[in-house]
C-alpha positions as MATLAB code, in Angstrom:
seq = 'XXXXXXXXXXXXXXXXXXXXXXXXXXXXXXXXXXXXXXXXXXXXXXXXXXXXXXXXXXXXXXXXXXXXXXXXXXXXXXXXXXXXXXXXXXXXXXXXXXXXXXXXXXXXXXXXXXXXXXXXXXXXXXXXXXXXXXXXXXXXXXXXXXXXXXXXXXXXXXXXXXXXXXXXXXXXXXXXXXXXXXXXXXXXXXXXXXXXXXXXXXXXXXXXXXXXXXXXXXXXXXXXXXXXXXXXXXXXXXXXXXXXXXXXXXXXXXXXXXXXXXXXXXXXXXXXXXXXXXXXXXXXXXXXXXXXX';
ca = [
       0.000    0.000    0.000;
       1.528    3.332   -1.036;
      -0.188    5.300    1.768;
      -0.288    4.709    5.540;
      -4.036    5.457    5.587;
      -7.022    4.439    3.429;
      -8.533    7.451    1.651;
     -10.696    5.202   -0.566;
     -12.579    1.929   -0.149;
     -10.305   -0.973   -1.030;
     -11.670   -3.609   -3.401;
     -10.144   -6.930   -4.415;
     -11.670   -8.159   -7.697;
     -11.210  -11.690   -9.013;
     -12.157  -12.082  -12.683;
     -13.118  -15.536  -13.938;
     -11.237  -15.104  -17.204;
      -9.540  -12.629  -19.507;
     -12.273  -12.845  -22.141;
     -15.489  -10.887  -22.634;
     -17.143  -11.802  -19.354;
     -14.090  -11.070  -17.252;
     -13.416   -7.767  -18.986;
     -16.960   -6.427  -19.258;
     -18.155   -7.477  -15.808;
     -15.024   -7.110  -13.638;
     -11.813   -5.827  -15.219;
     -13.085   -2.726  -17.017;
     -15.442   -1.672  -14.201;
     -12.525   -2.036  -11.777;
     -10.267    0.105  -13.966;
     -13.036    2.706  -14.327;
     -13.544    2.875  -10.543;
      -9.836    3.402  -10.014;
      -9.538    6.001  -12.779;
     -12.473    7.955  -11.344;
     -10.923    7.923   -7.885;
     -13.928    6.116   -6.406;
     -12.112    3.052   -5.086;
      -8.690    1.511   -4.712;
      -9.210   -1.651   -6.776;
      -6.761   -4.542   -7.009;
      -7.351   -6.992   -9.848;
      -6.381  -10.638   -9.658;
      -6.869  -13.861  -11.610;
      -5.971  -16.067   -8.666;
      -7.032  -16.417   -5.062;
      -4.865  -14.497   -2.645;
      -3.215  -16.269    0.267;
      -4.491  -15.473    3.794;
      -1.355  -13.427    4.531;
      -1.911  -11.354    1.374;
      -5.551  -10.790    2.288;
      -4.537   -9.673    5.768;
      -2.049   -7.158    4.386;
      -4.622   -5.641    2.034;
      -7.693   -6.014    4.288;
     -10.126   -5.222    1.442;
     -13.464   -3.613    2.183;
     -15.084   -5.560   -0.654;
     -14.180   -8.781   -2.437;
     -15.631   -9.454   -5.913;
     -15.707  -13.116   -6.947;
     -16.761  -13.984  -10.490;
     -18.102  -17.451  -11.420;
     -16.408  -19.402   -8.639;
     -18.106  -22.801   -9.038;
     -15.307  -25.357   -9.262;
     -14.642  -27.374   -6.118;
     -11.067  -26.083   -5.509;
     -12.375  -22.521   -5.836;
     -15.223  -23.147   -3.389;
     -12.878  -24.747   -0.874;
     -10.503  -21.799   -1.150;
     -13.389  -19.402   -0.560;
     -14.526  -21.381    2.456;
     -11.076  -21.131    4.032;
     -10.550  -17.489    3.152;
     -13.972  -16.400    4.408;
     -12.862  -17.160    7.951;
     -10.045  -14.612    7.807;
     -11.553  -11.585    6.083;
     -14.115   -8.978    7.064;
     -14.574   -7.928    3.435;
     -18.067   -7.639    1.973;
     -18.131  -10.547   -0.471;
     -19.950  -10.183   -3.806;
     -20.469  -13.232   -6.019;
     -20.760  -12.228   -9.687;
     -22.447  -14.276  -12.420;
     -23.554  -13.436  -15.959;
     -24.698  -16.843  -17.272;
     -27.168  -19.445  -16.051;
     -24.516  -22.116  -15.596;
     -26.930  -24.914  -14.542;
     -28.566  -24.550  -17.962;
     -25.365  -24.715  -19.981;
     -26.097  -27.053  -22.925;
     -24.393  -30.446  -22.778;
     -22.711  -29.772  -26.122;
     -21.258  -26.452  -24.947;
     -17.428  -26.594  -25.070;
     -17.146  -25.225  -21.506;
     -19.536  -27.780  -20.007;
     -16.779  -30.349  -19.240;
     -14.986  -27.693  -17.147;
     -17.909  -27.423  -14.721;
     -18.890  -29.776  -11.882;
     -21.439  -32.447  -12.682;
     -23.843  -30.910  -10.158;
     -23.494  -27.298  -11.273;
     -26.479  -26.036   -9.312;
     -25.232  -27.622   -6.085;
     -21.769  -26.176   -6.564;
     -23.226  -22.756   -7.333;
     -25.392  -22.909   -4.224;
     -22.385  -23.718   -2.016;
     -20.347  -20.955   -3.635;
     -22.826  -18.078   -3.376;
     -23.724  -19.102    0.190;
     -20.271  -17.838    1.155;
     -21.011  -14.391   -0.296;
     -22.937  -11.473    1.172;
     -24.526  -10.585   -2.164;
     -25.092  -12.162   -5.582;
     -24.744   -9.848   -8.586;
     -26.181  -10.942  -11.950;
     -26.465   -9.386  -15.402;
     -30.182   -9.712  -16.187;
     -33.556   -9.808  -14.476;
     -34.228  -13.200  -16.085;
     -31.048  -14.593  -14.546;
     -32.039  -13.194  -11.150;
     -35.404  -14.915  -11.463;
     -33.834  -18.222  -12.529;
     -31.530  -18.099   -9.498;
     -34.255  -16.956   -7.130;
     -33.945  -18.661   -3.752;
     -30.237  -19.236   -4.218;
     -29.344  -16.138   -2.187;
     -31.362  -13.641   -0.093;
     -29.692  -10.615   -1.716;
     -29.630  -10.794   -5.534;
     -28.968   -7.570   -7.456;
     -29.137   -6.949  -11.214;
     -26.340   -4.952  -12.850;
     -26.715   -4.913  -16.675;
     -23.648   -5.457  -18.835;
     -22.320   -2.338  -20.546;
     -19.532   -1.815  -23.076;
     -16.252   -0.226  -21.914;
     -15.970    3.160  -23.698;
     -12.192    2.870  -24.010;
     -12.733    0.027  -26.508;
     -16.050    0.899  -28.137;
     -16.047    4.661  -28.560;
     -15.193    6.295  -31.908;
     -15.286    3.197  -34.106;
     -15.461    3.661  -37.877;
     -17.434    1.311  -40.127;
     -18.476    1.707  -43.790;
     -21.724    0.772  -45.514;
     -22.238   -0.577  -49.059;
     -18.611   -1.634  -49.249;
     -19.394   -4.837  -51.153;
     -20.956   -5.713  -54.474;
     -23.916   -7.160  -52.562;
     -25.229   -6.403  -49.049;
     -22.708   -7.574  -46.443;
     -24.570   -9.552  -43.780;
     -22.610  -10.674  -40.753;
     -22.649  -13.199  -37.926;
     -20.235  -13.299  -34.993;
     -19.687  -16.275  -32.728;
     -17.462  -19.076  -31.505;
     -17.893  -22.825  -31.141;
     -20.056  -22.185  -28.085;
     -22.610  -20.430  -30.315;
     -23.142  -23.164  -32.898;
     -26.619  -23.891  -31.545;
     -27.548  -20.265  -32.194;
     -26.067  -20.313  -35.690;
     -28.101  -23.431  -36.464;
     -31.235  -21.255  -36.277;
     -30.213  -19.507  -39.532;
     -28.131  -22.191  -41.287;
     -30.776  -22.713  -43.987;
     -31.034  -18.933  -44.423;
     -27.292  -18.702  -45.066;
     -27.557  -21.314  -47.792;
     -30.691  -19.833  -49.365;
     -29.349  -16.264  -49.628;
     -25.747  -17.055  -50.582;
     -26.328  -15.679  -54.090;
     -28.019  -12.481  -52.888;
     -25.795  -11.283  -50.014;
     -22.166  -11.466  -48.996;
     -22.094  -13.530  -45.824;
     -19.336  -12.357  -43.481;
     -18.479  -14.536  -40.460;
     -16.222  -13.573  -37.572;
     -15.138  -16.501  -35.414;
     -16.173  -20.093  -36.031;
     -17.728  -21.262  -39.291;
     -18.941  -24.880  -39.575;
     -17.577  -26.796  -42.538;
     -21.086  -27.277  -43.946;
     -21.582  -23.512  -44.306;
     -18.170  -22.516  -45.632;
     -19.126  -22.851  -49.326;
     -21.846  -20.239  -48.758;
     -19.761  -17.727  -46.779;
     -18.129  -14.894  -48.723;
     -15.625  -13.990  -45.984;
     -14.558  -15.812  -42.842;
     -12.429  -13.966  -40.299;
     -10.677  -15.739  -37.444;
     -11.408  -14.713  -33.877;
      -9.077  -12.076  -32.435;
      -7.970  -11.222  -28.877;
     -10.676   -9.458  -26.906;
      -8.912   -6.090  -26.920;
      -8.782   -6.163  -30.754;
     -12.360   -7.363  -31.174;
     -14.198   -3.982  -31.317;
     -12.067   -2.598  -34.147;
     -12.135   -5.939  -35.942;
     -15.919   -6.004  -35.800;
     -16.147   -2.443  -37.115;
     -13.702   -3.239  -39.936;
     -16.061   -5.885  -41.367;
     -18.103   -3.005  -42.844;
     -21.382   -4.833  -42.388;
     -24.622   -3.545  -43.867;
     -26.621   -5.806  -41.563;
     -25.846   -8.105  -38.630;
     -27.802  -11.143  -37.470;
     -28.094  -12.192  -33.843;
     -29.914  -15.535  -33.675;
     -30.518  -17.241  -30.351;
     -31.641  -20.826  -29.795;
     -34.610  -21.208  -27.405;
     -33.827  -22.392  -23.882;
     -33.371  -21.106  -20.357;
     -29.623  -20.583  -20.782;
     -30.156  -18.122  -23.633;
     -33.233  -16.567  -22.033;
     -30.990  -15.472  -19.157;
     -28.311  -13.911  -21.364;
     -27.710  -10.187  -21.781;
     -28.106   -8.046  -24.902;
     -24.339   -7.561  -25.141;
     -24.185   -8.600  -28.805;
     -26.756   -5.973  -29.756;
     -24.758   -3.297  -27.946;
     -21.617   -4.333  -29.828;
     -23.294   -4.111  -33.224;
     -24.883   -0.815  -32.217;
     -21.511    0.651  -31.242;
     -20.415   -0.051  -34.837;
     -23.590    1.548  -36.231;
     -24.788   -1.712  -37.812;
     -28.547   -2.474  -38.124;
     -29.550   -5.765  -36.490;
     -32.061   -8.534  -37.079;
     -32.303  -10.838  -34.068;
     -34.328  -13.635  -32.528;
     -37.413  -12.533  -30.651;
     -36.295  -13.867  -27.275;
     -36.210  -12.204  -23.851;
     -32.599  -10.906  -23.920;
     -33.247   -8.948  -27.111;
     -36.606   -7.445  -26.213;
     -36.807   -3.855  -25.063;
     -36.456   -0.397  -26.554;
     -33.409   -0.839  -28.803;
     -34.185    0.019  -32.463;
     -33.729   -3.460  -33.929;
     -35.810   -5.954  -35.926;
     -36.942   -9.033  -33.995;
     -38.134  -12.199  -35.729;
     -39.276  -15.655  -34.759;
     -36.821  -18.468  -35.456;
     -38.527  -19.447  -38.691;
     -36.915  -19.564  -42.109;
     -39.466  -17.331  -43.795;
     -39.294  -14.713  -41.025;
     -35.516  -14.408  -41.260;
     -35.554  -14.264  -45.053;
     -38.263  -11.565  -45.160;
     -36.376   -9.449  -42.605;
     -33.126   -9.427  -44.614;
     -33.355   -6.766  -47.365;
];
């Protein structure tokens, strides 16, 4: 500690990863708090030892997605030696993670039980959507909703062109974890391959590659905003497969497209409903086709 006194509340924040969730929900908010002089925030991607916790003596301890057994055991031991206000942070309905999801093998077999033991050690549970709070109702007496927002340092001042292709450039963004969502429009991609230029960023299944005009590999998270803007899309699609896991998700993808000034057609599911100026459709072939100009 550089000072012998504590002019600001001290926060220790533990991000679950260095990807979108970790950055949007923990890392960037922590940096913003520090930059604004509102808190003295220390970021970590590992659990601190008891001696380290005692030296810092944080006023608050943010713990994102701590559901694996070694993590829960570490929390149980540490909770005995800190007076910090502990906030469990979650932005996905992990018990509803599809069996085919690539991250499912990394989670305990009884995800709900592990999650219950983990958040029981916290003083508050913070989630990203009202639907997620409802799905986790009863898991903790103090559940708060804090919507996901985009960090301005990455998403402000992006430049993207329109009508840059010979045909309308229609884009989809996603990784292997989003293949179930992409399956909602797979027949649309094939049907309109001669009318639009399909532009994919991330994973493209082999069956769809003959119909895709451009495929761009995924980039590190800090390069993602400018990469997305550089695709020069005329329209972006945001399909979502039905199911509780997706119903609890945030509208982060819509915010990302919006920051690039790209119009959006999306599935008419709970995360994408609201006041944003987008076009919502049912997951039917004819609805998607009619919504794409």
